[in-house]
N, C-alpha and C positions, 0 to 999 in steps of 0.2 A: 501349499498353493503359492505359485509364483506371481509376483506383481508384474503387470504388463504395461509398458510405456508406449504411448502413441502420440503422433503429432500430425496436425493438419494446418495448412496455410491457406487462408481464404484469398480470393482473387484480389482483394484490396491490400493484402499484406499482413493482416492480423493473424497471429499465430495462436493455435489452440493446442495445448499439451495436456495430456492426462496420464494418470497412473492408476490402473485398475487394481484395487486391493480387495479381493473377493471376501476375505475374512472379516472385513470391517462392516459396521452397520451405519456408518456415517459417510457423508460426502462433503468435502470442503472445496470451495470454489473461490478464485480470486481474479479480479480484473485488474491487471497491472499495467501501469503506464510508465515508461522510462523517461519520466519528467519529474523534476523535484525542485527544491529551493535553489540549487546552483544554476538552474536554467532561467531564472528570473532576472530581469533588469532591476536596477536599484529602485526605480519607482514602482516596481511590481513586487517588492519584498513581502513575502507572506501570502502571495496570491494562490500558490499551489495548495497550501494548507487551508486557506479560506474556501477554495472550491471543494476540498475534501469534506469540510463541514456542510457546505450547501447542497451537496449531492443528495442527501437524505431529507431535504426540506420541501419536497413536493415535485411532482411531475405533471404532465398533461393529463394523466389518468388517475393519479393518487395524491392525496394530501400527505403531509408529513405524518399525521396521526394514522392514516390508513396504512402507510408503509410500516410503521412500528407495529400496528395491530396484526398485520398479515404475517410478519416475521414471528411475533410472539405466538400466534395461533398454531404455528407448526413446530414450536419449541426450538426455533432456530436462533443462531447467534449471527449477528452481522455487525460490522464495524469498518473502519478505514484508518489509514495512517499515511503520513507524508514523511519522507526522508530527504536527504540532500539530493538524491538522484532518482527516486522513484515515488510514485503514489499508488496505493493499493486499496481497492474496495473488495471486501471479502465477506463470505458467509459460510456457515457450516450447519448442516441439517441431517436428519435421518435419511437413509437412502430412499425412503418412500415419498419424500417431499422434494426431490431434485427438480422436478418441473416447475414447482412454485418458486423455488430459490432462483432458478435461471430466469424466470419471468420477472421477478422482483429486481434482481441485480441488473438485468438488461434495461429495465425501465428507468431505474434511477440513474444509470450511467448515460443512457442515450437521450432521455427525455426530460431531464431536470429543467425547470422553468426559471430558476434563479429569481424568484419573486422579490421585488423591492422591499416589501414588508418583512419577509423572512430574512433578507440581507441585514436590515437594521437590527432585528432581534439577535441574529447570530453574531453580528459585529460586536455587540456588548459581551457576548459569551467569549469571543476570541480575545478581546481586550482584557477580560478577567483572567484568561489563560496565560496571557503574557505577564500579568502581575503575579500570578501564582508561581510561574517559573522564576521570576526575580526574587520571590520570597522563599525559594527552595535552593539554598546555597550549594548543596552538593550536586545539583543538576546545573545550576546557572554558571558555576565555575567552568564547566565544559564549554558552554557558549563563549565565555570569555577567552578560553584557550583557543578556540577556533578563530576568533577575531584576531588574537595575537599572532597566530601562525599564518593565516591566509590573508590577513590585511583586508584590502578592499575587494578582493575576489569574492564572488558569490558564495564559495564554500565557507567564507568567514562570517556569513550572516546567520542569524537565527532563523530556523525554519518557520517560526511563528510570524516573523517580520516585525518591524517597529510599529508603534501605535499610529504614527503619522501616515504611513502607507495604508494600513488597515482601515483608517478613517476615510481614505479616498476611494475605496472600492465601491463600484455600483454595478448594476445589472449589465450594462454595456461593456464595462471593463472585464468583468468575469466571463461573459460570453465570447468576447473577442479573443481572450487568452485561451479559453477552453478550445475553441475551434482551431486556433493556431498551433497550440501545443499538443493536443491529443491526436496526433497523426496515427494512421493505421499501423505503419511500420514500427511504431513505438509501443503498440499495445500487445500484450500477451495475456491470454486467458488460460489459467491453469486450474486443474481440478484433480483431486485424489480421493479415492474411496471406492465404495461398491457401486461402480458405474460402468457403463459400456461406451467406448469411445465414439463409435459411429452414431449412436442415438443421441449422445451428448452434443456432438457437433451439429446434428440435424436440428436439435432444439434451440441452439444458440446462433447458428450461422445466419439464419434469415434476418435476425435483428441486426447483427453486427456487420453484415455485408453492406449495410446502408451508410457506414462511416466512409466518408470520401476523403481522398488525399487532398491536402491543402498545399499552401506554399511551403517551401523548405524551411524547417526549423533550424535556427542557428546551431552550428557545431559548438561543442564545449571547448573552452579555452583552458589548457592545462595551467594551473597556478604555480607561481613561485612561492617559496616559504620564507617567512621572516623569523628571526631568532632574537628573543628579547625577554626580559623579566619585567612583569607589570604587577603592580600592587593596587588593590581596590579596597581601601579602608571601609569597613562596615561594622556596625555595632552588633557583633555576633558572639556566641560563646566559644566558637572554634575558629581556627584558621583553616580554610578549605584550600587545598593545594592541588593544582594540576600541572604536571610537567610533561612536555611533549617533544618528540624528535620525529624525523621523517620516517616513513615506513614504505611499504610497497603497494602496488595497485591490487585490485581484486583478482586480476587475471595473471599476475606475475608467477612464473614457475616456482618461485621460492615461497609461495604463500603458505605451504604446509609447514615449512620450517619456521615461518614467522608465527603461525598460530601455536606451534609447540613451544617456541621460545616464550611466548606470552604466558602459557600455562606454567612453565618453570619459574618465570619471574614473579608473577602475581595473579595467576589465573584461578587458583583454588586455595583451600585451607592449608595444604602442605607446601605451598609455594614459598619461595625464598623471602619475598617481602612480607607475606602474612606471618610467617614464622619469626622473622627477625624483629619486625616493628610491632606487631600485636602480641605474639605469644611470649617472646623472650623479654621484651622491654616494656610492654604494656603502654605504648605511646599512643595508640589509636584503636578505635573500634572498627572503622572502615578503612581498608587499604587494599588496592587492587591495581593491576595493570590492564590495558585494553588496546585493541587494534581497531582503527577505523579505516577501512579500505574502500576506495572509490575506483571508478573506471580508469583513471590515469594517474593516481597518486594515493598516498596514504599517510596516516598519522599513528605513531606508537606513543602511548601515554601511560602515566601513572597518576592515580588519585589517592589522596589521604586527607583525613580531617584530624587535626591535632590541637592541643592547647598551644596558645601563642608562645609559651616558654619553650616548647619542644620543636618549633618550626625548623631551626637550623639543624638540630640533631636528626630529625626525620629526613630532611633533604640529603644530608650527608650519607645516611644509610641507603637511601634509594639510589643515589649516584654510585655508591660503592658497589651495589649489586649489579648495576648496569655495566660498570667497568669490569666486574668479575666475568660477566658473559663475554666481554671482548677479549679477556686475557687467558681464560681457562676453559677448555672444552667441558661441556656438561657431562657429568658422570653417566655411565651406561644405565645404571639403575634409575636415575632421575629421568632420563629420556624414556625408558620403558614405562615408568609410572605415568609420565605425561601422555604417551601414546595411548595407553589403556584408558586414561581419564577422558581423552578426546574421543576415542572410539566408542566408549560407553555412552557418552553424551549423544553422539550421533545416532546410535542404534536405539536408545531410549526415546529420543525425539522422534525417530521414524515411526514409532507406534502411534503417533498422532497424525491423522489425515491432514490436519491443518499445517503441521510442519512439513509434511510431504508436499503439499500444494505449494508452500513457500519455496522449498528447494527446487521444485520443477521450474517455477518462474524465474528464480534467480539464475539458475544454470542456463536457461534459454536466453535471458537478457545478456549475461556476461560471456557465455561461451557458444551460444547458438546450438546447444545440444544437451541431451540428458546425460548426467554423470551418475552411474549407479553407485550405491554405497560401497560395493566391493572395490570399485576402482578408486574411490576416495580413501578407503582403508589401505589399499596397496600403496598409494602415494604417501600416506602418513608413515607407513612402515619403512619406506625408502629413506627417510630423513636421517642423517647422521650427525654426530657431534661436530664434525668439521663443517657441515652445512650451516648449522646454527652459529658456530664461531665466525664464519665468514660473513653471515648476515648481520650479526651483532656489530662487527667492525665496519660494515657498510652504513648502517643506519644510526649507530651511536657515535657521532662524531663530535670532536671538541669544537666549542663555539657554535654548535648547531642544535641548541636546546632552547625551547621556550618555557618560561615559568610564569604561572599566574597564581596569585595569592588573593584570597577574598576573606576578609574578616578583620579582627582587631589588630592591625599591623602598622608598623612604622614605614611610611612610604619612602623614606630616605635610605633605608637599609639596603646594602648591596649583597647580592648573592653570587656574583661573578665567580669568585674563587671556588665556592661549593659546586657550581655547575660544570666545572672543568672535567670533561671526559677524556 
């Protein structure tokens, strides 16, 4: 049975994309808004994330408890997340409960009341979430790297926001931002599973056609990148290290080469960094590379947690492997293994209607169209060793590296020589 993609654009600009998966017994649905932390002003830091929390705290028709009970009563899963560029409200249910899911998600998205009492309670929750992040060094060091690379640009801020702005949010602030930011042309509703497109559109269009266009939302400003080494002394057992260079945007034609290069460098257990630093030398438990791509820029990074006495050695090994990618083409066998690893992950993930729903929305937001898995596989197969070599020389540049260290370190120590690419 072949999965069928369909798309409808409502009169107000909201896009509805679906993938019919007849063999599935579930349906996953997401209401995606192309608005995130990078779209906030400094005094609004954390507001997108706060709204994400508040959406499920009561509507004109339902209390927060009723929302939870109704989802639980159909065995459904519902949640939300905020990223630097998107906010998503999603749910997954059996195919017999699609109408209930649509009604619930539509209600919380369109009719949340942002009650002042609920705001005060949820404010305390978010403040604890901020403290929890700061107490989780292997996650917090990534926030510090963003601050070092992006500086005062919104991409450099934590998605959660600082406590002082979170303390300032009230019902009026939330409602004003919600109405200003959640513009119809920024909204994509995606669904995947055992559903029929026309009936799904009919069930959801009546509610979402009421979303009115507002004033133009400010265009995103492309950031510049800063390169520096910053140390953050803290009484921890390990030094948590994040090293970052420039990368490419989410729509760059070289994105497939970038993802494959990430797999080769530190994206799995057979990767160069994992084998050299963990398996051969036993310097770290956690070591990996990553790519963070946005609509107009990107960040390529490496994380490792080591004993303080091994900081310099680990950094030298990481930089040496990055240099190697610049100087020597990746072996054909390594490229083949990376391609198979990536394709395997894609097709295994595609067995989940939730993952299919996410791909639908991300492709619509980034490219304005559906990208079948076969097309993605073909593009992965086209990547050559020369493509990866050229990309490595473009993004791994001397004196264009940021380094963040968090833990029991000497703030005066210099790493300039080690970081030379």
